Every structure is written in C-alpha cells, then in structure tokens.
N, C-alpha and C positions, 0 to 999 in steps of 0.2 A: 309599529315596528321594533323590533330591537336587535342589534348583532354586535359581534367581536369579531375581529377580520386584522390582518397584518400590516402595518402601516406600510412596508416596501411595496407586497400585493395589489394594496388599492391606490397607489400612486403609481406605480407603470401603469394598471388599468385603466386607473383615469387618462393616462396624457396619451392611451393610445385610441379609446374613445372621443378622447377630444380634440381630435384630425377632424372627425365629422360633426362637429357643431357649428353652427352657421357664424362669421363673423361677423356679419351683418344682418343678425336676422329682422325673419318679416313677422314675427309674431313671437312674445315673452320669452316665450317656455320655451322655442328653437336655440335660445341660449343657456339653458341646460339639458343638465345629464340622467337622464331616467336609472333611478336604484328600484331594482326590486329585490326583496329579500325572500327566502323560501324555506321553512319550514324544515319539509318534506325531505331537500337533497340536501338541505345544508351550504347554500351558495346564494352570493351574491352576485344577479346579473346589473353589470350596467350599459345605459345604450344613449347613444350619439348620432342625432337627424337632423338634416338637414334641406330634407325631403329628397335629396339629388342621391346623397350619399347618405348611409346608414352604417355603423360598427360596435355593433354589439360582443362582449367578452364575461366570464364569467369567472370567479375566485371563489373559495372554501371559505366559509363565515363560520363560527359559530352562532347560526339566528336562534332566537328566544321567541319571536314572535315573527309571525311574516308581516310585509308589506311591502306598499312602494311609494314613490315621491321622487320631484324630481327638483334639484339643486340647482343653483349657477355652478356650469361648469368651472371657468375660470378661478375663482374664488376656494372654490373647492380643492380645486387641485392645487394652487397654490398654499393652502394652507396644509394640506394635506404632505403634500411634498418636506415642508419645513419641520415636521414633528420626528421628532428621534424616532429611526428607522430600528432601535429594538423595543420598542413599547406599541406594545397592541392599542388597535382604536377601540372604542365603542359609539357605535350609531345610536341614535333612541325616537323615535317621534311616537306622541299620542296621535291612535289614528284617525282622529276629526281636526288636530292640529297640523298646520302646515308649516310647523316650526323642527327643525331636528334639532339637536345638542349633539355635539363630537366631542369626545372625551381620549386624551391620554394620559399616560403618565405625567406629563410637562404641562396639564392646562386641559382648559373646557372654552368651548364655542357654543355661539349660537349662529344658529343659519336658516332664512326665512326662503322657503318653497316656495313649488306651485302645486298642486293635486295631480297624481299618474295618471289620471282621467284626461288632463288636455294635452297631454302629450301625444302625436299622431303615432298610428300604430308604424309598426316597422314593414313592409310589403313582402313577407319569408311565402312568399314563389316558391312550392314545396310538391307541384302536380309533376307525375310522371316519372321515367326512373330517372335518377342522377347521374351526369356525364361525372365520371371520374378521373383525374389528372392526380399526377406525382407533383407533387407541392415543388420539391430541387426542381426538374422538368420546366415546371410555369414559371418560374423564379429565372430563370437562365431566359427564357423565351423573350422575360420582359426587361431584362437587363439589355438585350439585343435588339430591342426596336423602341422603348420606351422615348429613347431621345430623337428619334426621327420625326414623332408625330408635331403635327400643328400647336400653334399658339395662338391663334388667327380663330376666335370667334365665329369670323364671316364664311369659313371653312369649316365649320361644326362637323362633318363627318371622317376630317382627317383629324380634327383634335382627338380622335380617341386609335387605340390599338386592335388591327380586327383579327379575331383569334377564329382561325380554320382545325376542324377534327374529321378527321377520316377513317379508314381504315390500316392507312399506314403512318399514323399518329399525328400528332400538331403542330400547325405553323403559326407563327406570328409574326406577324406585317406592322409598317407604320412607314406614311410617307408624310410630307407637310407640300410634296409639291417639285419641290428642288432635291430632294434623294430619297430614298427609301430604302427603310434595313430588313431583310426577312429572316428569320428562320424558321429553318424546319427542325423538327425533333421525331426522329422514327420509332424511338422507345419511349418520348413520351407523351404515349396519349391515352386515349382510355387501359387502366389497370381490370377489363372486364367490363361486364354489358355499360354501356352507356344508354341506345334510346331499343324500343324493341326491336324496329326495324334495319337498328347499325347505319341506319342513314349519315351522309355526312351530314356535319351541321356546323353553322358559323355567326359569329355574332360581332359587335364592334363594340368596345366598351370605352368609358372614357378615360382617356391617360389617368385625370389626376383618380381617380378611383384607384385604377390600377396600381399605381405610387403606393395608394396606400393599405394595398393589397400586398404588391413587394413587402412594404412593412413588417407587416403583419404577418408574412411567411416564414422571415428572416429575424426577427426578434426570436424565434425559441425554435429550439429543435422535439422534433414531432416525423415518427414515420409515417404516420395517418396517412393516406390519400386525402384529396378535396373534392369533394363533389361539388356539382356546377349545375343548379338547375335555372331554366330560363323561360320564360314566359312573357307576355304584352306587355313587352316594351321595359322588363325588368330583367336583372341576373342576379341570382346568389348565390354564393361561394361559402360554403358551411366545411370547415376547417377547425377538427381539434374540437376545442370550446369556444371557439369563433364563430361569426357570423359578420362577412360584410356584403351591404346590397348596396345597388348603385342601377338607373337609369339604362337601360343602353343607348344606342345612338341608331335614329333612323335611316333608313336609304342603305341603298346598295351603294356594297364598298367598288372603288374602282374597280379594273380587273388586272393587276398590278403584273402578274406575270407576263404582256403583253408586252410590258415595257423594257423587258431586260432581253438583250439582242442575244442572238443563238446562237454568234461563233465574231469575233476579232481577229484581227487585222497586229495587233501591235499589244506585246506586253511585257511590261516591266515589276522585276522580282527583285523584290529590296529586304532588308532585315527590320520589322518594325518596328522594333525601339527606337535605331536609330535614324529613321525617319520621321518618329513621334518629336526626337530633341529635335533634328533639323530645321520640321517644321513649324514649333512652340521658338525657335531662335527664332528663325524669319518673321513669324508672326509680327514681333513687336513691332516691324516697319509694315508690312502692310495690315493692322489693328488701324495704323494711324490715318489710313486714307480711306480703304472701299473693300479691307481684308481676301485682296485676290494675292496666289501664288501663282506662280508661273511652273512651268516643270518640265523640260526639254530632256530630250536622250540623244543630243548632237553627237556624243561621244560614246563608243565604246566602253562599258565595262565603269558607268556612273550614268546618276541622274540629278541634276543640278535644279535648285530650288531657288529660285528669285522673287525678290518681293521691288516694289518701286514705289513709293512712297511722293508723290509728286511734292516738293517746296519744303521735304523733309530730309531724304535719303533713300540711300537705297543699299540690297543688303544681297547675298549668295551661298547659298551651300555647294554642298556635292555629296551624298552617300554612292557606295557603293552598287551597284547595280546590275542582275543580267537583263537585257536588253533583247528582243526582238520582234523582226520586221521594219522599216523603214522607222528614220527617227521623226520623231514627234515637238510637238510643241503646244501644250494644254493649260489653262487654267482654270482653277476653282478655287472655293470659297475656301480659306484655312480653315476654317474655323468646320466646319464640314467634314474637308477629309479626315481635321482630326478625334469629331469625334467616333468618326465610321470607327479608324485607328484601333483606337479606344475601345472601341467593343469588343475584339478580337484577341485573344488569347493568346495566338500561335506566333513561332518567332520570326518566320519566313510569310509576307503576304503578295500576292499576284497585283496587278494593277493590268485590269484591261480595258484596250480599248480602240476604235478604227480611228478617228477623226476627232478635231481639236473643238467639234461642235456636235457630238452623236456624247448619249449616254455615255462613261463608262464604270466599270464593275470594281470594287476591290473584292477579293477571294484569300482566305486562307490557302495558304499552297497546299497543306494537307486537311484540305478539310473543305467540303464541300456544300455543309450546312447553311452554314451565314451567308445570305448574297448583300453586300452594298452597294445601290447605284448613287449615282450622285452625277450631276448634271452638270457640263461644263458651262466658264462664263466665258464668252466671245470676247476679243481681247481684240483692240487695232493695233495688227502689228507695223 
C-alpha cells in the first residue's frame, strides 16, 4: 500500500471515525482504525467500529498501490493532527509487513499495525429500497429530541430516539419517563420512494449513535439526501461519502401519543428568552437543594417563579405573562423546563396545564410541530 493525501483531510477524517473506536476494546484490533487504499477510485477509506457503532468515510488520495491495514486510532490521530497543515502525507506499507511509514515535510514515523483481515466487517445492510430523508430535516428532528432520551441503561429502549415515517412525513420522539419531546416534520420525510408498499416505518436508534450522526451531518454542507437501510437489528445511514451503522433497540416503543392530553384548562403565554433568563437565575438556588421551581399565576399579567433551598435561602422572579383559566401553582424540575425551552426557536411559548399533578405541555405559540411534555413535581403546600 502506498498513497499521498492531504494532512487536513486525513486529520479531520480520523477525528470523525475515531468516535466509533472502542475506549475499552474487548479485542486489540477494535482500538484501531481500518485504512483501505483503492488505486482504481483514487480514494482512501477510514473505518472505526466498536461492534455497536460504526463510522466510515473516504477522502481523495493519490494511490500508487492498493492495500489495507489497521493502525492504532489514537496514536495515528495525534501524530497526524500535529503535522504541518500545508504538508502532504505519504503512507507506505509493504504487502507482507504490519508496519506503516508515515512521511511529511517535517519528518517520518513508523507505526506497527494489525492485519486488515482481523478487523470486523461493518454490517452494511443495503437490501430492499432505501428510505430517503432530507439531512437538514433529520438534524432538526434530532436536535429537538436527543436531550430527552434516558441515560439509564436499565431503561434500554428509552436510551434511544424513535423515528417514525409515514405518508405525512417524519416524526422524532424521545422520553426518559419524566419528559417527552416530539417533533413532527411534515416535509422532512421521504424524498421519493421509501419502500415498495409505502408502508409506515419505525425504528428506535441509540442516542449515542444519533449524536454522532448529527455531528456527521452538520460537519459538512451537502444537498444530497440521506439513505436509511434497516434490517435484522441494524440500521445503516449513507450520506455523501460517509457511512454510519448502528444496532437498533429491540422492543415496542411506548405509545407516547396517548400521554399527551387532548385539552387544557389553563394556558400561560410568555416570552421564551425572558422565561429562560429568569429560570436560570432562580436555578442557582434550586440546584442547591432539589432542582425544583414553583410557577404561580396568582396575579394577572405575570408569572411568578420561586425556588426554596432549605437552610440555604430562597429566590423569586416574575416575568410578564398572559394567563388564562383559574390561577395555579405548579412545580417542575428546572433543568427539564430549561432543556425544553432551549430546544425551541420561537419568541413566544405557551405552557398548557390542567392541574398541579397532571402532565403539562410546552409549545411554541406559532407552531404546533414541536411538543414538549413534562411531568410536574408534587410539592407539599
């Protein structure tokens, strides 16, 4: 194998695929990245795979002889990142040797690798018709929902985001049992055929994999649609010259639609930025105790926000609000409220609620596509 490539392209590609390299590998080769040079296409392919998440990308290279080898991901990444940006990099390995020589204008390095045959194959499911998605729409859906997924491995199905596609478009949903974020993208669905019968499609993908997908999709500009394949517990996302594979989560995702109340007796309309600023100030005290803030609509034209940290102190803020319905005092985890508000882009938001003990829903005042349900905290009056 012998090739010449750009330092900056090799460095950024290594950073990308290294996110799928195992931190504590169960086998030594899983700490490596697979390099495959193809003389015919004039490209170098890099692959990282920890048996759950796989990322593959390619970059242009002047390939003099094809070949493949695996090299320690961390060591290779640190060397390449420190080489001069304006210097081309030459990689050379004898066909029988497991050592690679890396040369740039500033010097040369030798690294021991492992045979490419030892590296596990990426599960590239590409059977059936791909589901085509707009990359921009999918990024929007992931940003609006990823934060609400659970970090508790005991609730395995809830550690992912549920993607549901039908004739009306794409819906992304995530819940950790305390809050639920749902974004409906009416025009973010298939850009043409998805499967032969046009059947609704649903899959739950681990949040970790989708965070890497979001990073991959936002890392470069491309109008190209994303192709999604799904089969036997694996999902594959193909986009531009990049591939991300992940296992899917087994089980039936909760019927979250039935959790959202159909009507509300009380609404509180406020300026989103003013509410975020007030909550963040009061959160300084709330964080000292139990993260709980109380919201009260006792006075017309304002929303009162209070936090009481036992043995530390208390604080209150008020923001202008349009309140309808009977006055209410309702308490929430301040972090859950802030997460939902920051996921919205609207100037005005509406908090819909019925009682201090029933689910409340936050929505943008001018858009119904995003729904954020949060369970109140029960407080002793």
